[in-house]
C-alpha positions in Angstrom: -38.1 114.8 24.8 -38.8 111.5 26.4 -37.3 108.6 28.0 -35.4 107.8 31.2 -32.1 108.2 29.4 -32.7 111.9 28.8 -34.2 112.4 32.3 -31.1 110.8 33.9 -28.8 112.9 31.7 -30.3 116.3 32.5 -30.3 115.6 36.2 -26.8 114.1 36.2 -23.4 115.5 37.0 -22.3 116.1 33.4 -25.2 117.8 31.4 -23.0 118.4 28.4 -24.4 117.9 24.9 -22.4 117.0 21.9 -23.5 119.3 19.1 -25.0 117.6 15.9 -22.7 119.1 13.2 -24.1 118.2 9.8 -21.8 117.8 6.9 -19.5 115.1 8.3 -18.0 116.6 11.5 -20.3 114.6 13.8 -19.6 110.8 13.5 -20.6 107.8 15.5 -17.2 107.8 17.0 -17.7 111.4 18.3 -21.2 110.6 19.7 -19.7 107.5 21.4 -16.8 109.5 22.9 -19.1 112.2 24.2 -21.4 109.5 25.8 -18.4 107.6 27.3 -17.4 110.8 29.1 -20.8 111.3 30.6 -22.3 113.7 28.0 -25.1 113.1 25.5 -24.4 113.0 21.8 -26.6 113.7 18.8 -26.6 112.1 15.3 -26.6 114.8 12.7 -29.2 113.7 10.3 -29.0 116.8 8.1 -27.7 116.2 4.5 -28.0 112.4 5.1 -30.3 109.9 3.5 -32.7 108.1 5.9 -30.8 104.9 5.2 -27.6 106.5 6.4 -29.3 107.8 9.6 -30.7 104.3 10.3 -27.3 102.8 9.8 -25.7 105.2 12.3 -28.5 104.6 14.9 -28.0 100.8 14.5 -24.2 101.2 15.0 -24.7 103.3 18.2 -27.4 101.0 19.6 -25.2 97.9 19.0 -22.5 99.6 21.0 -25.0 100.5 23.8 -24.7 104.2 23.2 -27.8 106.3 23.8 -28.2 109.3 21.5 -30.5 111.9 20.1 -31.1 112.9 16.5 -31.1 116.4 14.9 -33.3 117.0 11.8 -33.4 119.9 9.4 -37.0 121.3 9.2 -37.8 122.1 5.5 -39.3 125.4 4.5 -40.8 126.9 1.4 -38.6 127.9 -1.6 -36.9 131.2 -0.7 -35.5 132.1 -4.1 -36.8 132.4 -7.7 -35.1 131.5 -10.9 -34.1 135.0 -11.8 -32.4 135.8 -8.5 -30.8 132.4 -8.5 -29.4 132.9 -12.0 -28.1 136.3 -11.0 -26.1 134.9 -8.1 -24.9 131.8 -10.0 -23.5 134.1 -12.7 -21.9 136.4 -10.2 -19.9 133.6 -8.5 -19.3 131.6 -11.7 -15.6 132.4 -11.8 -15.1 130.7 -8.4 -15.8 127.3 -9.9 -13.3 127.7 -12.7 -10.2 126.4 -10.9 -12.1 123.2 -10.2 -13.7 122.7 -13.6 -17.2 123.6 -12.3 -19.7 125.6 -14.4 -21.6 127.4 -11.6 -23.5 129.6 -14.0 -25.3 126.6 -15.5 -26.1 124.9 -12.2 -29.7 124.0 -11.8 -31.9 125.5 -9.1 -32.5 122.7 -6.6 -34.9 122.7 -3.7 -35.3 119.7 -1.5 -36.8 118.8 1.9 -33.8 116.7 3.1 -35.9 113.6 3.1 -38.0 115.1 5.9 -41.0 112.7 5.8 -38.9 109.6 5.6 -36.7 110.7 8.5 -39.8 111.4 10.6 -41.2 108.0 9.7 -37.9 106.5 10.7 -37.9 108.1 14.2 -41.6 107.2 14.7 -40.9 103.6 13.9 -37.6 103.5 15.9 -37.7 106.3 18.5 -34.7 107.9 20.2 -34.8 109.6 23.6 -34.5 113.1 22.1 -35.2 114.7 18.7 -34.0 118.3 18.1 -34.6 120.5 15.1 -32.7 123.0 13.0 -34.3 125.9 11.0 -37.4 126.0 13.2 -40.0 123.7 14.6 -42.1 121.2 12.7 -45.5 122.2 11.6 -48.0 120.7 14.2 -49.7 118.8 11.3 -46.4 116.9 10.6 -45.3 116.1 14.1 -47.0 112.7 14.1 -47.1 111.6 10.7 -17.9 114.3 10.6 -15.3 113.6 13.9 -12.7 116.1 12.6 -13.2 119.5 10.7 -11.7 119.9 7.3 -8.0 120.5 7.6 -8.2 124.0 6.0 -10.8 124.9 8.5 -8.6 123.9 11.5 -5.7 125.9 10.1 -7.7 129.0 9.5 -9.1 129.1 13.0 -5.6 129.6 14.3 -5.2 132.8 12.4 -6.1 136.4 13.4 -9.4 136.3 11.6 -12.8 137.2 13.0 -16.2 135.8 12.5 -19.1 137.3 10.5 -22.7 136.3 9.8 -22.9 135.3 6.1 -25.4 133.8 3.7 -22.9 133.7 0.8 -22.3 129.9 1.0 -25.8 128.5 1.7 -28.4 131.2 1.3 -29.1 131.2 5.0 -27.3 133.3 7.6 -24.7 131.4 9.6 -21.6 132.5 11.6 -18.2 131.7 10.2 -14.7 133.0 9.6 -14.3 135.9 7.1 -12.5 134.8 4.0 -12.2 135.9 0.4 -15.5 134.4 -0.8 -17.4 136.1 2.0 -15.7 139.4 1.3 -16.5 139.2 -2.4 -20.1 138.1 -2.3 -21.8 138.6 1.1 -23.1 142.1 0.1 -25.0 140.7 -2.9 -25.8 137.1 -1.8 -29.5 136.2 -1.8 -31.5 134.4 0.9 -32.3 131.1 -0.7 -31.6 127.9 1.3 -31.1 125.1 0.2 -30.8 126.3 -3.5 -27.7 128.4 -2.8 -26.3 125.5 -0.6 -26.6 123.2 -3.6 -25.1 125.8 -5.9 -21.9 126.2 -3.9 -21.7 122.6 -2.6 -19.4 121.2 -5.3 -17.1 124.3 -5.1 -16.8 123.9 -1.3 -16.0 120.2 -1.5 -13.4 120.9 -4.2 -11.9 123.7 -2.1 -11.7 121.4 1.0 -10.0 118.7 -1.0 -7.5 121.2 -2.4 -6.8 122.8 0.9 -8.2 126.1 -0.3 -9.7 128.0 2.7 -10.6 131.0 0.5 -13.7 129.2 -1.0 -14.6 127.1 1.9 -17.3 127.7 4.5 -15.4 128.0 7.8 -18.2 127.8 10.3 -17.1 129.0 13.7 -18.6 130.6 16.8 -17.4 133.9 18.4 -15.2 131.9 20.8 -13.4 129.9 18.2 -9.9 131.1 19.4 -10.5 129.2 22.6 -11.0 125.9 20.7 -8.4 123.2 21.2 -7.7 119.8 19.7 -7.9 116.7 21.8 -10.2 113.8 22.8 -13.9 114.6 23.0 -14.0 113.1 26.5 -11.5 115.7 27.7 -13.6 118.5 26.4 -16.7 117.1 28.1 -14.8 116.9 31.4 -13.6 120.5 31.0 -17.1 121.8 30.3 -18.6 119.7 33.2 -16.0 121.1 35.6 -17.0 124.7 34.6 -20.7 124.1 35.4 
């Protein structure tokens, strides 16, 4: 962490951070709204190309909006071909309604453009960088605004949250749905390979309004969530501090 912007923020009257929600939930508009209310927003660099991250930073800087950047820290492959094939075959029927052959999906492992994103931030620094899935190896340290509609509707129901690895191969908290119930017990650890395996199915389910095959990430306090402007949420949180 560096820069007067961050120092002023943590010592100010509204030390509220806008979470970097990868996958589309965090947008430039959301970062700007959080900042306008006195909070501090983060660009969610996960799942984006370096060019897309650079474009978002340029847009926010042009608007005079300070921000941080959150990066996904890559790890070694967590799953082998045999275990991947077992799970792909097990969930194959889930892709059928969308014309997807999950059983034949390739095993993919990537580092989310890690080096290129680090180079981008070294060449064009931001006040704060945060990291998901661990901290960078010391040897490498110097080298969407609305949720999917099915997710919002499901959060209003009487469902509870569980820790699941069925969608991505890495434990995360979300609402229990049919896919979790069917596969959590046998789902392997294997991020990002399992993430890539189910990604097309999840995108198709979101487009079809099918919450049964969609990752419904949510915290334990999801029933307290409300809709409304980001600024109003920042004001509410700041008043509770």
